[in-house]
Kinemage of the C-alpha trace (Angstrom):
@kinemage 1
@onewidth
@group {chain A} dominant
@subgroup {mainchain}
@vectorlist {calphas} color= white
{ca met a 1} P 0.000 0.000 0.000
{ca pro a 2} L 1.497 3.399 -0.948
{ca thr a 3} L 2.091 5.976 1.766
{ca leu a 4} L 2.332 9.722 1.409
{ca gly a 5} L 5.145 11.771 2.878
{ca thr a 6} L 5.552 15.360 3.962
{ca val a 7} L 4.349 18.315 1.926
{ca thr a 8} L 6.807 21.063 0.972
{ca pro a 9} L 5.061 24.210 -0.211
{ca ile a 10} L 6.827 26.483 -2.694
{ca leu a 11} L 6.215 30.140 -1.875
{ca arg a 12} L 6.948 32.838 -4.436
{ca ile a 13} L 9.274 35.609 -3.266
{ca phe a 14} L 10.346 38.839 -4.960
{ca asp a 15} L 12.980 40.258 -2.604
{ca ile a 16} L 15.658 38.092 -0.989
{ca ala a 17} L 16.444 40.513 1.839
{ca lys a 18} L 12.763 40.816 2.818
{ca ala a 19} L 12.353 37.020 2.610
{ca arg a 20} L 15.318 36.497 4.950
{ca glu a 21} L 14.082 39.182 7.352
{ca phe a 22} L 10.646 37.552 7.547
{ca phe a 23} L 11.321 33.800 7.403
{ca val a 24} L 14.674 33.736 9.219
{ca gly a 25} L 14.617 36.859 11.386
{ca phe a 26} L 10.950 36.877 12.386
{ca leu a 27} L 9.692 33.285 12.096
{ca gly a 28} L 12.945 31.657 13.221
{ca phe a 29} L 13.575 29.409 10.221
{ca glu a 30} L 17.133 28.588 9.135
{ca val a 31} L 18.361 28.577 5.546
{ca gln a 32} L 18.978 24.928 4.644
{ca trp a 33} L 20.315 25.499 1.136
{ca glu a 34} L 20.228 27.895 -1.811
{ca his a 35} L 20.414 27.270 -5.554
{ca arg a 36} L 20.918 29.446 -8.628
{ca phe a 37} L 21.671 28.225 -12.138
{ca asp a 38} L 24.161 31.109 -12.445
{ca asp a 39} L 24.993 34.385 -10.686
{ca asn a 40} L 22.244 36.249 -12.567
{ca ala a 41} L 19.537 33.577 -12.164
{ca pro a 42} L 16.594 33.638 -9.741
{ca leu a 43} L 17.124 32.192 -6.270
{ca tyr a 44} L 15.508 28.950 -5.101
{ca met a 45} L 16.062 28.165 -1.431
{ca ala a 46} L 14.860 25.976 1.402
{ca val a 47} L 14.227 27.203 4.915
{ca gly a 48} L 13.399 24.939 7.824
{ca arg a 49} L 12.484 24.966 11.454
{ca asp a 50} L 12.079 21.740 13.367
{ca gly a 51} L 10.145 19.427 11.016
{ca cys a 52} L 8.737 22.221 8.837
{ca val a 53} L 10.411 22.933 5.485
{ca leu a 54} L 9.364 25.664 3.056
{ca his a 55} L 10.817 26.339 -0.366
{ca leu a 56} L 11.101 29.979 -1.421
{ca ser a 57} L 11.467 30.802 -5.093
{ca glu a 58} L 12.065 33.839 -7.279
{ca his a 59} L 11.337 31.730 -10.383
{ca his a 60} L 8.363 32.819 -12.474
{ca gly a 61} L 5.757 30.067 -12.339
{ca asp a 62} L 6.833 28.677 -8.959
{ca gly a 63} L 3.756 29.467 -6.979
{ca ala a 64} L 1.625 32.571 -7.058
{ca pro a 65} L 1.415 35.207 -4.339
{ca gly a 66} L -1.597 34.914 -2.089
{ca ile a 67} L -1.552 31.222 -1.202
{ca ala a 68} L -2.305 30.013 2.301
{ca val a 69} L -0.375 27.351 4.193
{ca arg a 70} L -1.346 25.698 7.488
{ca ile a 71} L 1.510 24.612 9.752
{ca lys a 72} L 0.883 22.527 12.862
{ca val a 73} L 2.667 23.756 16.005
{ca glu a 74} L 3.166 22.234 19.422
{ca asp a 75} L 2.661 24.903 22.108
{ca ile a 76} L 1.171 27.632 19.956
{ca ala a 77} L 1.059 30.029 22.946
{ca ala a 78} L 4.862 29.832 23.314
{ca phe a 79} L 5.271 30.347 19.562
{ca his a 80} L 3.000 33.400 19.758
{ca arg a 81} L 5.029 34.839 22.667
{ca glu a 82} L 8.223 34.253 20.672
{ca leu a 83} L 6.900 36.169 17.665
{ca ile a 84} L 5.492 39.050 19.698
{ca gly a 85} L 8.773 39.264 21.617
{ca lys a 86} L 10.679 39.949 18.400
{ca asn a 87} L 8.798 43.233 17.951
{ca tyr a 88} L 8.774 42.793 14.164
{ca arg a 89} L 7.655 46.088 12.673
{ca phe a 90} L 5.442 44.579 9.943
{ca ala a 91} L 3.384 42.058 11.932
{ca arg a 92} L 1.966 41.724 15.417
{ca pro a 93} L -0.128 38.569 15.092
{ca gly a 94} L -2.765 37.610 17.580
{ca leu a 95} L -3.552 34.204 19.031
{ca glu a 96} L -7.123 33.278 18.270
{ca glu a 97} L -9.536 30.487 19.056
{ca thr a 98} L -11.335 29.342 15.910
{ca pro a 99} L -14.850 27.930 15.465
{ca trp a 100} L -13.217 24.764 14.061
{ca lys a 101} L -11.595 24.044 17.437
{ca ser a 102} L -8.041 25.232 16.916
{ca arg a 103} L -5.824 27.998 18.262
{ca glu a 104} L -4.057 29.932 15.508
{ca val a 105} L -1.428 32.552 14.819
{ca ser a 106} L -1.752 33.909 11.278
{ca val a 107} L 0.780 36.084 9.474
{ca ala a 108} L 1.234 37.309 5.919
{ca asp a 109} L 4.698 37.328 4.404
{ca pro a 110} L 5.932 40.387 2.467
{ca phe a 111} L 4.743 38.771 -0.791
{ca gly a 112} L 1.081 38.211 0.119
{ca asn a 113} L 1.318 34.558 1.172
{ca arg a 114} L -0.515 33.654 4.373
{ca leu a 115} L 0.890 31.279 6.966
{ca his a 116} L -1.528 29.905 9.548
{ca phe a 117} L 0.268 28.268 12.461
{ca tyr a 118} L -2.175 26.159 14.468
{ca glu a 119} L -2.665 23.777 17.330
{ca asp a 120} L -5.779 21.729 18.002
{ca ala a 121} L -7.722 23.417 20.807
{ca ala a 122} L -7.280 20.349 22.989
{ca gly a 123} L -3.511 21.018 22.849
């Protein structure tokens, strides 16, 4: 019987410095690797934190701005405190209880993509 593995979303980016500031500086991801076909080619990179990996791409056709991604988190309240403690000038996300029985912290990256970090309300 086949089994499915992890999902790795590809998020479109348009500014490398802003992407690093948001994903690495604010969200706490680490750059895992970067790739360019040559010095003047678009960047394709992977960032990761714990078991979560996101691919960020400047390549036309790799994703479209405005997608939404849900990322499961253990101890969402601690994650929320971590983000708020960074005093990031472009986002001050709240921690909300949803009607579908989860607790969520939602942020938009500088390129219009939405990341919804969540934990089931039961914890």
